[in-house]
C-alpha positions, 0 to 999 in steps of 0.5 A: 760368589756374592757377598751380603753386605748386611751379613758382613756388617753384623759379623764385624759388629760382633767382633768389636770387643768392649772395655772390660770395666763396662762389662763389670760396671754392673757389679759396682753400680750400686756402690757408685750410686750409693757414693754419689748419694752420700757425697750429695748428702754430705755437701748439702749438710756442709752447706746447711751447716755453713748457713746455720753458722752464719745465722748463729754469728749474726744472732750473736752479733745482734745479741752483743749489740743489744747487750752493749746498748743495755750496758750503756743505758745502765751506765747512763742511768747509774751516772744520772742517779749519782748526779741526782744524789750528789747535786739534788740538795744543791739544786733545791737550795738554788731553787729556794734562792730563786736561781732555778725557776721563773723570775721573781720580780716581787721578791727582788723588789722586796729584797731591795726595799729591805736592804734599803731599810737595813742600810738606812739609804735614801729612797731609790728608783728602778727601771726593769726590762722584760725578761729575755734570754741571755746570749753567752759569749762561750757555749755553756751546757745547761741541759734542759734549762735556759739562762734568762736575765731581767735587766734592772737600772737602779738610781740611788743616792749615797752618803758615801761610796761604801754604801754602794758596796754594802748594798750589793753585798746584802742584796747578793744574799737574797738573789742572783744578779750580775752588775753590768756597770755603775756610774757614780757622781757627786751631787754638789751637796755641802759635806758638812750638811748632816744626813745629806746624800753626797753621791748619786749612783746609776747602776745596771744589773741583770737578775739571773734565772734558770728556766726550762728551755722551750721545745723547738717545734718544726718550722718555728724557733724555740728560743727568745730574742736576746736582752732588749732595750725596752723599758718598763714603767718606773717604780720607787720602793 
């Protein structure tokens, strides 16, 4: 008897038993698909929540930085207001006395003349240099101002040493200056000569002013050279 191979294969295929859960998968397929969809939606929601939280943290950090910067500006403005309130009157006084602002050569010379007349001193002469920036040994925070000095050399005759101290003391009430040096010499006049000058004094002093600091431009310098040795023409009050 002959056997058909094709028929035998079909019979063998019909005899292979599938796992029981495959036959029953159709019963839970909807539930599985629903579970997968729910898990996908949940993971997406978690990721979106994490991104939203990070964006909220970034916005909070930026807001805190802005708040801190505003608080710093407010504190600085409040401090400046207190400084203005505390020092405004003193600043006005310094400006009126000639320390703050441009140099006042005419006022200085007038003060010298009035002091000379007040103390009844002999005629004196002066030499004054152009105003220059003062170079300080130690740095000094002057804000928007710059220290300037106008060097003056005084040549005067005195009856006695006390005249020199009285001269500078009276002059200090009319302006701000710093005495650099003084050389006193005897003139060889007889002591018994009435009203004759017995001493000669050569003094160097710097009239001090606080002026607005120049703005530094790119490629240029905003500061002037230090005190120079150039002399201006002599004057005799």
